[in-house]
C-alpha positions in Angstrom: 37.3 9.7 -24.4 34.9 9.3 -27.6 32.2 11.8 -27.8 28.9 11.9 -30.2 27.6 15.4 -30.3 24.0 15.7 -31.5 22.9 18.6 -33.2 19.0 18.9 -33.9 18.5 21.3 -36.8 15.3 22.8 -37.9 15.6 26.1 -40.3 18.8 27.3 -39.0 20.6 28.2 -42.3 21.6 31.6 -40.9 23.7 30.0 -38.1 24.9 27.0 -39.7 28.3 28.3 -41.3 29.4 29.8 -38.0 28.2 26.6 -35.9 29.9 24.2 -38.5 33.4 26.0 -38.5 33.4 26.3 -34.8 32.7 22.6 -34.6 35.5 21.9 -37.2 37.9 23.7 -35.0 36.7 21.6 -31.9 37.4 18.6 -33.8 41.3 19.7 -34.1 41.2 19.9 -30.3 39.2 16.8 -29.4 40.3 14.2 -31.8 37.8 11.4 -31.2 34.3 13.4 -31.6 31.8 13.1 -34.1 29.0 15.6 -35.0 25.3 14.1 -35.9 23.4 16.6 -37.3 19.4 15.7 -37.2 17.5 18.0 -39.8 13.8 17.9 -38.7 12.6 18.4 -42.4 13.5 21.9 -42.5 11.8 24.2 -44.9 15.0 26.3 -45.8 18.1 24.7 -47.2 19.7 23.7 -44.1 19.6 19.9 -45.2 22.0 20.9 -48.3 23.9 23.2 -46.5 24.9 20.9 -44.1 25.4 18.0 -46.7 28.1 20.0 -48.1 30.2 19.8 -45.3 29.3 16.1 -44.3 30.4 15.1 -47.8 33.9 16.4 -47.1 34.3 15.7 -43.5 33.9 12.1 -42.1 33.0 13.0 -38.7 30.1 15.3 -39.7 27.1 13.1 -40.1 23.8 13.9 -41.4 20.3 12.4 -41.0 16.6 13.7 -41.6 13.9 13.1 -39.2 10.1 13.0 -40.0 9.2 16.3 -38.6 8.4 14.8 -35.3 10.0 17.5 -33.2 13.0 18.5 -30.9 12.5 15.3 -28.8 12.3 12.8 -31.6 15.1 14.4 -33.5 17.3 13.9 -30.3 16.2 10.4 -30.0 17.2 9.8 -33.3 20.6 11.1 -33.0 21.2 9.3 -30.0 20.3 6.0 -32.1 22.7 6.9 -34.7 25.6 8.1 -32.7 28.6 5.5 -32.8 30.8 6.6 -29.9 30.7 6.0 -26.3 29.2 9.4 -24.8 26.6 11.4 -26.1 26.0 15.2 -25.8 23.1 17.3 -27.2 24.1 20.6 -28.5 
């Protein structure tokens, strides 16, 4: 099984470290998984915070959405996913 986990983000900087560390642990259990973060133009530093992780971990991918809302962010994540199955977090 190969899984793309779509994670829309908007001003979530306080939860990001906890979430990303848990996802990295999940990667240790499920080898064929990717995490696709879609930042919906957060006004905090969420994008740059995730970028620090995505620069180090190939399975963490980050994109910006044009502040179109949750539905648009999910749709963009589905378009950007590369694996067979998609799940929204």
